[in-house]
C-alpha positions, 0 to 999 in steps of 0.5 A: 750738595748734600752733607751729613753734618753733626749737630756740633758743626751745625750749631757752631758759629760758622757751621750753619753758614758753611752747610748753607753754602755747600747745599748751593753747589750742584757739582756741575764743574763749570768752576773748574773751567776758569780756575787758574790752579786747576788749569795748571795742575790738572788735578780735580782737588786743585779746583773749586769743586774738588776743594768743596768736596774736601771741605765737605768731607772735613765737616762730615768728620773725615780725617784731615791731613796734609794733603787736604791742607796743601790743596786748600793752600794752593787756592788763590781765593781769586773767586773766578769760580764765583763769577762762573758758577751758575748756582751762586756758590760763595766759594770764597767765603766757604774756604775762608771759613774752612781754613781756621778749622784746618789750621787747628787740625793739621800742624804745619812744619817749623819752616812753614809756621815761621814763614807765615808768622814772619809775614804776619809780623811784618806785612801789616806794619809800614815801619817794619816793611820800610826797614826790611826793604831798606836792608834787602836792597843793600844786599840785593846784588848778592841774592840769587835771581829768584830772590832778588826779583822779590825786592822792589826798587825804591819808590820815588818820593811821592809829591803830595798835592796841595789839596783844599778843604772841601765840604764833601769829605771821604776817608782814605785807607792809607794801608800798610805795604802800599804806604811804603812801597808805592806812596804815589798811589794815595797821593794821586788819589788825593789830587784827583779827588781834590780836583773833583771837589772831594777831600780825602782824609787820612786818619793816623790811627787806622792801619792794615785792613786785616786781609793778610791775617784773615787769608792766613786763617788768623781770624782773631787777629784780623778782627783786631785790625778791623776794630782798630780801623772802625774806631779810627774812622768813627768820629769822621763818619759821624761828622759826615764823611760820605765813604771809605776809599781804598785804592787797593782793591784787595783792601777794599774787598776786605773792608766790605767784609767787615760786617761778616768778620765782626757779625757776632761781636755785640759791640762792633757788629752794627758799626762794622756793617756801617763801615762795610756799606760805605766802602768804595773803590775810587772808580765807583766815586769818580765821574768819567765826564768830570774826570775828562774835564781835568785830565787829558792824554793827547796822543791816545797811548795804548795801555794794558789794564790788568783788572785784579781778581778782587776787582773783577770777581769781588767788587765788580768794578772793572768797567768803571776803572776802564771807563775812567781811563778811556775818558782821559784818552787812553786806548786799552788793549785787549788782554787775552784771558783777562779773567785769570789771576796774575799769581800775586793773591796777597801772600800767595806769591810768597807761600806758593812761588812755583804756581805764582810764577807760572801764573805771572809768566802767563799774565805777562804774555797776555798783557804784552800781546797788545804792545802797550806802552804801560800797564795799569792795575788797581791793587798793590799786590798785583802791581808789585808782582807784575813789576818784577818782570814786566818790560813797560812801566807798571802803575796804578791807574790813578797814577797814570791819570794824575800825570795828565792833568790839563795844563801840566807842563811836565806831562810824561811822553807815554806815546814813546814809553817814557814815564 
């Protein structure tokens, strides 16, 4: 796609990169076939090709208004279009670069600005999340149903495993929302890794990966979170820690982009690329054969696996997670249109609830079609989104595996749907 960009754009920090991405697009339209919002809206401008045209027009000097902002806001950044694109267009990178420019050009209304500010003030901070959820649960019976279903049930107290000091060590990103809403996930990761001879280190000075700020166009804020994590992990990495493990795929994909996020930082650029290169999804590290020696499901219960968009179209690790589940003895059902987003997409379900709910309903129909006794996933946002309306239990795949340690007497009877 040709674009007539000014010298000011081409010489800017991100302009040349955006121009390069635009040139790769041949406007074939294959991307629209797998775009969830295009399928719902039926509007060219709510598909990747249309949004690319809007970004191109902005860079060429066209006036940017609320219509452009709205069409880009409706993008899930699921990257299904990238998986489909025969030309390898990095659409996700393009729209992330475009969002700060649009934020600077179009002033949002007071309520929209307040919502986005509130999300940024609360979501990256575990203590604030805990307070908010505690208060929200008290008044949940008074809320209308649409609001009440956004308040998750109180998480069970995580049973921390007794782990040993291991020669092989890796860093675990504890995260922000997950630490409060689903503490059992990281506890499961620590136990599973320990039984495979690996020690996961939780380092207190690390925190939010920065994804919330990044996807809301607050790049400087995201960079601050990234620098904090890099500083927190430097000592352990220099001491021989082999990898950085993120049990939430949304966080993992963000960590893998630290090299680009801090690429122009003279102090952190090299360190950021080092961290990004060491980031791993748990299923990239876990050997299914070794896993099967420690964990086993006796009755081959049927479960549906929802591969998050960040896993399918970002990390490309879906088959590894599914291999781990099958190795333990789970039977995975076939999920129709498995490539489509569930509607969570980070903060999307809070900012675009109408589209998010439509996608959630579609996804649950697909997941329930195989009559699973449980639903597994790999991203905290997806898990919380699905738990709002799902019938069967919805758990992280590591939690399902942890519950089936060979020799554990209190194994859940998954075959009957009781966890």
